[in-house]
VMD Tcl script that builds the backbone (N, CA, C; Angstrom):
set m [mol new atoms 303]
animate dup $m
set s [atomselect $m all]
$s set {name element resname resid chain x y z} {
  {N N SER 1 A -24.668 35.727 -51.316}
  {CA C SER 1 A -23.393 35.541 -51.992}
  {C C SER 1 A -22.276 35.404 -50.960}
  {N N ALA 2 A -21.165 34.856 -51.359}
  {CA C ALA 2 A -20.044 34.593 -50.469}
  {C C ALA 2 A -19.365 35.882 -50.030}
  {N N SER 3 A -18.705 35.826 -48.859}
  {CA C SER 3 A -17.917 36.951 -48.375}
  {C C SER 3 A -16.700 37.120 -49.258}
  {N N THR 4 A -16.470 38.326 -49.704}
  {CA C THR 4 A -15.299 38.627 -50.519}
  {C C THR 4 A -14.629 39.880 -49.990}
  {N N PHE 5 A -13.393 40.082 -50.405}
  {CA C PHE 5 A -12.645 41.285 -50.028}
  {C C PHE 5 A -11.734 41.658 -51.180}
  {N N SER 6 A -11.183 42.855 -51.109}
  {CA C SER 6 A -10.166 43.253 -52.080}
  {C C SER 6 A -9.240 44.269 -51.437}
  {N N LEU 7 A -8.013 44.263 -51.878}
  {CA C LEU 7 A -7.029 45.236 -51.438}
  {C C LEU 7 A -6.998 46.371 -52.453}
  {N N ALA 8 A -6.404 47.480 -52.097}
  {CA C ALA 8 A -6.316 48.619 -53.006}
  {C C ALA 8 A -5.659 48.194 -54.317}
  {N N GLY 9 A -6.233 48.606 -55.419}
  {CA C GLY 9 A -5.682 48.313 -56.739}
  {C C GLY 9 A -6.008 46.927 -57.261}
  {N N SER 10 A -6.862 46.193 -56.569}
  {CA C SER 10 A -7.211 44.837 -57.019}
  {C C SER 10 A -8.050 44.882 -58.283}
  {N N LEU 11 A -7.888 43.903 -59.134}
  {CA C LEU 11 A -8.693 43.781 -60.341}
  {C C LEU 11 A -9.968 42.994 -60.100}
  {N N ALA 12 A -9.975 42.198 -59.028}
  {CA C ALA 12 A -11.147 41.375 -58.722}
  {C C ALA 12 A -11.237 41.144 -57.223}
  {N N CYS 13 A -12.412 40.790 -56.784}
  {CA C CYS 13 A -12.613 40.463 -55.371}
  {C C CYS 13 A -12.172 39.023 -55.127}
  {N N THR 14 A -11.721 38.763 -53.921}
  {CA C THR 14 A -11.246 37.439 -53.524}
  {C C THR 14 A -12.194 36.870 -52.477}
  {N N THR 15 A -12.541 35.599 -52.606}
  {CA C THR 15 A -13.409 34.934 -51.629}
  {C C THR 15 A -12.627 34.664 -50.357}
  {N N CYS 16 A -13.265 34.884 -49.220}
  {CA C CYS 16 A -12.626 34.610 -47.930}
  {C C CYS 16 A -12.338 33.116 -47.790}
  {N N ASP 17 A -11.285 32.779 -47.056}
  {CA C ASP 17 A -10.933 31.386 -46.789}
  {C C ASP 17 A -11.989 30.729 -45.915}
  {N N PRO 18 A -12.092 29.397 -45.942}
  {CA C PRO 18 A -13.031 28.700 -45.059}
  {C C PRO 18 A -12.784 29.075 -43.595}
  {N N GLY 19 A -13.866 29.272 -42.856}
  {CA C GLY 19 A -13.764 29.647 -41.443}
  {C C GLY 19 A -13.555 31.129 -41.212}
  {N N THR 20 A -13.604 31.918 -42.303}
  {CA C THR 20 A -13.456 33.371 -42.189}
  {C C THR 20 A -14.570 34.055 -42.972}
  {N N VAL 21 A -14.845 35.303 -42.621}
  {CA C VAL 21 A -15.861 36.088 -43.324}
  {C C VAL 21 A -15.400 37.536 -43.429}
  {N N ALA 22 A -15.933 38.229 -44.425}
  {CA C ALA 22 A -15.679 39.673 -44.537}
  {C C ALA 22 A -16.594 40.368 -43.529}
  {N N PRO 23 A -16.067 41.261 -42.700}
  {CA C PRO 23 A -16.883 41.893 -41.665}
  {C C PRO 23 A -17.908 42.891 -42.204}
  {N N ALA 24 A -17.712 43.372 -43.413}
  {CA C ALA 24 A -18.625 44.351 -44.003}
  {C C ALA 24 A -18.388 44.407 -45.502}
  {N N LYS 25 A -19.333 45.018 -46.213}
  {CA C LYS 25 A -19.108 45.235 -47.643}
  {C C LYS 25 A -17.891 46.130 -47.812}
  {N N ARG 26 A -17.195 45.912 -48.892}
  {CA C ARG 26 A -15.984 46.674 -49.215}
  {C C ARG 26 A -14.879 46.501 -48.165}
  {N N ALA 27 A -14.843 45.360 -47.506}
  {CA C ALA 27 A -13.823 45.108 -46.488}
  {C C ALA 27 A -12.462 44.885 -47.141}
  {N N PRO 28 A -11.389 45.327 -46.468}
  {CA C PRO 28 A -10.044 45.114 -47.001}
  {C C PRO 28 A -9.486 43.733 -46.649}
  {N N GLY 29 A -10.246 42.910 -45.928}
  {CA C GLY 29 A -9.772 41.586 -45.551}
  {C C GLY 29 A -10.859 40.813 -44.839}
  {N N CYS 30 A -10.541 39.608 -44.434}
  {CA C CYS 30 A -11.507 38.736 -43.755}
  {C C CYS 30 A -11.105 38.575 -42.302}
  {N N ILE 31 A -12.070 38.219 -41.474}
  {CA C ILE 31 A -11.800 37.950 -40.067}
  {C C ILE 31 A -12.142 36.491 -39.774}
  {N N ASP 32 A -11.453 35.929 -38.789}
  {CA C ASP 32 A -11.703 34.547 -38.386}
  {C C ASP 32 A -13.011 34.438 -37.621}
  {N N CYS 33 A -13.747 33.354 -37.827}
  {CA C CYS 33 A -14.833 33.003 -36.916}
  {C C CYS 33 A -14.139 32.509 -35.643}
  {N N LEU 34 A -14.580 32.973 -34.509}
  {CA C LEU 34 A -13.923 32.675 -33.236}
  {C C LEU 34 A -14.272 31.282 -32.734}
  {N N ALA 35 A -13.464 30.767 -31.808}
  {CA C ALA 35 A -13.779 29.496 -31.152}
  {C C ALA 35 A -15.189 29.599 -30.577}
  {N N GLY 36 A -15.944 28.517 -30.675}
  {CA C GLY 36 A -17.336 28.520 -30.214}
  {C C GLY 36 A -18.311 28.899 -31.307}
  {N N SER 37 A -17.783 29.180 -32.492}
  {CA C SER 37 A -18.641 29.526 -33.635}
  {C C SER 37 A -18.100 28.855 -34.884}
  {N N PHE 38 A -18.856 28.973 -35.971}
  {CA C PHE 38 A -18.436 28.392 -37.243}
  {C C PHE 38 A -18.937 29.254 -38.387}
  {N N GLU 39 A -18.308 29.107 -39.527}
  {CA C GLU 39 A -18.652 29.894 -40.717}
  {C C GLU 39 A -19.809 29.214 -41.454}
  {N N VAL 40 A -20.809 30.007 -41.790}
  {CA C VAL 40 A -22.002 29.502 -42.480}
  {C C VAL 40 A -22.036 30.041 -43.905}
  {N N ASP 41 A -21.987 29.143 -44.867}
  {CA C ASP 41 A -22.109 29.505 -46.284}
  {C C ASP 41 A -21.188 30.634 -46.714}
  {N N ASN 42 A -20.026 30.727 -46.103}
  {CA C ASN 42 A -19.036 31.749 -46.440}
  {C C ASN 42 A -19.605 33.162 -46.317}
  {N N ARG 43 A -20.601 33.342 -45.420}
  {CA C ARG 43 A -21.224 34.665 -45.281}
  {C C ARG 43 A -21.210 35.200 -43.864}
  {N N ALA 44 A -21.317 34.320 -42.854}
  {CA C ALA 44 A -21.445 34.796 -41.479}
  {C C ALA 44 A -20.897 33.747 -40.509}
  {N N CYS 45 A -20.552 34.198 -39.315}
  {CA C CYS 45 A -20.159 33.299 -38.240}
  {C C CYS 45 A -21.386 33.092 -37.357}
  {N N GLN 46 A -21.613 31.843 -36.952}
  {CA C GLN 46 A -22.768 31.511 -36.114}
  {C C GLN 46 A -22.278 30.726 -34.905}
  {N N LEU 47 A -22.872 30.992 -33.728}
  {CA C LEU 47 A -22.497 30.265 -32.525}
  {C C LEU 47 A -22.888 28.795 -32.641}
  {N N CYS 48 A -22.069 27.927 -32.069}
  {CA C CYS 48 A -22.412 26.508 -32.007}
  {C C CYS 48 A -23.665 26.346 -31.151}
  {N N SER 49 A -24.510 25.395 -31.518}
  {CA C SER 49 A -25.756 25.169 -30.783}
  {C C SER 49 A -25.509 24.288 -29.560}
  {N N VAL 50 A -26.557 24.083 -28.774}
  {CA C VAL 50 A -26.498 23.281 -27.552}
  {C C VAL 50 A -25.908 21.905 -27.851}
  {N N GLY 51 A -24.946 21.469 -27.018}
  {CA C GLY 51 A -24.351 20.149 -27.155}
  {C C GLY 51 A -23.279 20.036 -28.221}
  {N N LYS 52 A -22.910 21.162 -28.832}
  {CA C LYS 52 A -21.867 21.169 -29.864}
  {C C LYS 52 A -20.812 22.208 -29.500}
  {N N PHE 53 A -19.626 22.079 -30.108}
  {CA C PHE 53 A -18.532 23.000 -29.788}
  {C C PHE 53 A -17.578 23.145 -30.964}
  {N N SER 54 A -16.812 24.220 -30.949}
  {CA C SER 54 A -15.642 24.359 -31.821}
  {C C SER 54 A -14.521 24.869 -30.928}
  {N N ALA 55 A -13.442 24.115 -30.879}
  {CA C ALA 55 A -12.365 24.398 -29.938}
  {C C ALA 55 A -11.463 25.558 -30.365}
  {N N GLY 56 A -11.398 25.827 -31.642}
  {CA C GLY 56 A -10.493 26.868 -32.114}
  {C C GLY 56 A -11.137 27.752 -33.159}
  {N N PRO 57 A -10.427 28.783 -33.599}
  {CA C PRO 57 A -10.961 29.677 -34.620}
  {C C PRO 57 A -10.994 29.018 -35.993}
  {N N ARG 58 A -11.690 29.639 -36.926}
  {CA C ARG 58 A -11.755 29.233 -38.330}
  {C C ARG 58 A -12.490 27.918 -38.562}
  {N N ALA 59 A -13.434 27.586 -37.684}
  {CA C ALA 59 A -14.193 26.350 -37.852}
  {C C ALA 59 A -15.219 26.510 -38.974}
  {N N THR 60 A -15.467 25.424 -39.686}
  {CA C THR 60 A -16.503 25.413 -40.714}
  {C C THR 60 A -17.710 24.600 -40.262}
  {N N SER 61 A -17.607 23.983 -39.086}
  {CA C SER 61 A -18.726 23.265 -38.473}
  {C C SER 61 A -18.415 23.094 -36.994}
  {N N CYS 62 A -19.420 22.692 -36.233}
  {CA C CYS 62 A -19.233 22.411 -34.817}
  {C C CYS 62 A -19.311 20.903 -34.614}
  {N N ASP 63 A -18.558 20.400 -33.655}
  {CA C ASP 63 A -18.552 18.980 -33.335}
  {C C ASP 63 A -19.515 18.705 -32.180}
  {N N ALA 64 A -20.127 17.531 -32.185}
  {CA C ALA 64 A -21.005 17.130 -31.087}
  {C C ALA 64 A -20.153 16.727 -29.884}
  {N N CYS 65 A -20.625 17.053 -28.692}
  {CA C CYS 65 A -19.943 16.600 -27.487}
  {C C CYS 65 A -20.030 15.078 -27.416}
  {N N PRO 66 A -19.001 14.416 -26.905}
  {CA C PRO 66 A -19.036 12.959 -26.811}
  {C C PRO 66 A -20.132 12.494 -25.842}
  {N N PRO 67 A -20.633 11.278 -26.020}
  {CA C PRO 67 A -21.621 10.742 -25.080}
  {C C PRO 67 A -21.079 10.795 -23.648}
  {N N GLY 68 A -21.946 11.130 -22.702}
  {CA C GLY 68 A -21.527 11.224 -21.300}
  {C C GLY 68 A -20.927 12.565 -20.933}
  {N N SER 69 A -21.079 13.554 -21.822}
  {CA C SER 69 A -20.561 14.896 -21.538}
  {C C SER 69 A -21.586 15.938 -21.970}
  {N N LYS 70 A -21.309 17.196 -21.607}
  {CA C LYS 70 A -22.170 18.306 -22.009}
  {C C LYS 70 A -21.301 19.457 -22.474}
  {N N SER 71 A -21.877 20.352 -23.269}
  {CA C SER 71 A -21.133 21.519 -23.734}
  {C C SER 71 A -20.876 22.455 -22.551}
  {N N LEU 72 A -19.741 23.159 -22.588}
  {CA C LEU 72 A -19.357 24.057 -21.494}
  {C C LEU 72 A -20.375 25.179 -21.289}
  {N N THR 73 A -20.991 25.632 -22.357}
  {CA C THR 73 A -22.026 26.665 -22.296}
  {C C THR 73 A -23.183 26.221 -23.182}
  {N N LYS 74 A -24.343 26.815 -23.002}
  {CA C LYS 74 A -25.516 26.421 -23.794}
  {C C LYS 74 A -25.269 26.635 -25.288}
  {N N THR 75 A -24.785 27.792 -25.678}
  {CA C THR 75 A -24.427 28.069 -27.071}
  {C C THR 75 A -23.032 28.677 -27.102}
  {N N GLY 76 A -22.362 28.542 -28.218}
  {CA C GLY 76 A -21.030 29.133 -28.360}
  {C C GLY 76 A -19.959 28.432 -27.547}
  {N N ALA 77 A -20.119 27.130 -27.302}
  {CA C ALA 77 A -19.156 26.391 -26.479}
  {C C ALA 77 A -17.837 26.169 -27.210}
  {N N THR 78 A -16.756 26.203 -26.432}
  {CA C THR 78 A -15.421 25.934 -26.959}
  {C C THR 78 A -14.934 24.546 -26.552}
  {N N GLY 79 A -15.762 23.801 -25.836}
  {CA C GLY 79 A -15.403 22.456 -25.417}
  {C C GLY 79 A -16.544 21.810 -24.656}
  {N N CYS 80 A -16.277 20.623 -24.149}
  {CA C CYS 80 A -17.274 19.852 -23.401}
  {C C CYS 80 A -16.658 19.409 -22.081}
  {N N VAL 81 A -17.512 19.048 -21.134}
  {CA C VAL 81 A -17.058 18.548 -19.842}
  {C C VAL 81 A -17.787 17.245 -19.542}
  {N N GLU 82 A -17.076 16.296 -18.985}
  {CA C GLU 82 A -17.644 14.993 -18.661}
  {C C GLU 82 A -18.665 15.123 -17.539}
  {N N CYS 83 A -19.764 14.403 -17.633}
  {CA C CYS 83 A -20.759 14.395 -16.567}
  {C C CYS 83 A -20.182 13.659 -15.356}
  {N N PRO 84 A -20.445 14.154 -14.135}
  {CA C PRO 84 A -19.910 13.496 -12.933}
  {C C PRO 84 A -20.671 12.204 -12.616}
  {N N PRO 85 A -20.130 11.380 -11.716}
  {CA C PRO 85 A -20.836 10.160 -11.314}
  {C C PRO 85 A -22.245 10.501 -10.816}
  {N N GLY 86 A -23.219 9.665 -11.178}
  {CA C GLY 86 A -24.602 9.895 -10.758}
  {C C GLY 86 A -25.380 10.779 -11.721}
  {N N PHE 87 A -24.730 11.190 -12.811}
  {CA C PHE 87 A -25.365 12.049 -13.812}
  {C C PHE 87 A -25.135 11.459 -15.193}
  {N N ALA 88 A -26.048 11.715 -16.096}
  {CA C ALA 88 A -25.919 11.268 -17.487}
  {C C ALA 88 A -26.206 12.446 -18.406}
  {N N SER 89 A -25.583 12.449 -19.576}
  {CA C SER 89 A -25.798 13.563 -20.501}
  {C C SER 89 A -27.215 13.511 -21.079}
  {N N SER 90 A -27.777 14.686 -21.294}
  {CA C SER 90 A -29.101 14.789 -21.907}
  {C C SER 90 A -29.001 14.416 -23.380}
  {N N ALA 91 A -30.151 14.179 -24.004}
  {CA C ALA 91 A -30.181 13.782 -25.413}
  {C C ALA 91 A -29.497 14.806 -26.308}
  {N N ASP 92 A -29.624 16.099 -25.984}
  {CA C ASP 92 A -29.019 17.142 -26.823}
  {C C ASP 92 A -27.590 17.472 -26.426}
  {N N GLY 93 A -27.076 16.852 -25.351}
  {CA C GLY 93 A -25.704 17.120 -24.923}
  {C C GLY 93 A -25.524 18.477 -24.276}
  {N N GLY 94 A -26.619 19.108 -23.863}
  {CA C GLY 94 A -26.531 20.439 -23.273}
  {C C GLY 94 A -26.533 20.453 -21.755}
  {N N SER 95 A -26.772 19.296 -21.133}
  {CA C SER 95 A -26.788 19.254 -19.658}
  {C C SER 95 A -26.464 17.849 -19.178}
  {N N CYS 96 A -26.133 17.770 -17.911}
  {CA C CYS 96 A -25.938 16.492 -17.229}
  {C C CYS 96 A -27.112 16.365 -16.260}
  {N N ASP 97 A -27.910 15.335 -16.421}
  {CA C ASP 97 A -29.104 15.152 -15.597}
  {C C ASP 97 A -28.863 14.065 -14.565}
  {N N ALA 98 A -29.362 14.293 -13.334}
  {CA C ALA 98 A -29.184 13.339 -12.238}
  {C C ALA 98 A -29.920 12.055 -12.558}
  {N N CYS 99 A -29.280 10.947 -12.225}
  {CA C CYS 99 A -29.931 9.643 -12.392}
  {C C CYS 99 A -31.033 9.496 -11.351}
  {N N ALA 100 A -32.118 8.821 -11.716}
  {CA C ALA 100 A -33.230 8.611 -10.790}
  {C C ALA 100 A -32.816 7.655 -9.682}
  {N N LEU 101 A -33.419 7.834 -8.510}
  {CA C LEU 101 A -33.125 6.949 -7.378}
  {C C LEU 101 A -33.870 5.654 -7.502}
}
mol reanalyze $m
mol bondsrecalc $m
mol representation Tube
mol addrep $m
């Protein structure tokens, strides 16, 4: 079920906004999914996978790194970096591999 919260005296629980989740049952509010992660099914924050990133908080999905670049970290990346000359991005966008001689 979706993350919900309520304040004291509430008549009903409120669903957390996109990109946020309730940190625990009976939570008084929601917390943002941090940069490098995204909200999954309004229940949990998950780190971005290899070759993907989320630059800011409250993401609902991760973006793929552009061709010719790699994610800053293997998982939980907040951005991508361009591959240097003599290197090409791997198929998954997780590394820059040296070109063959």
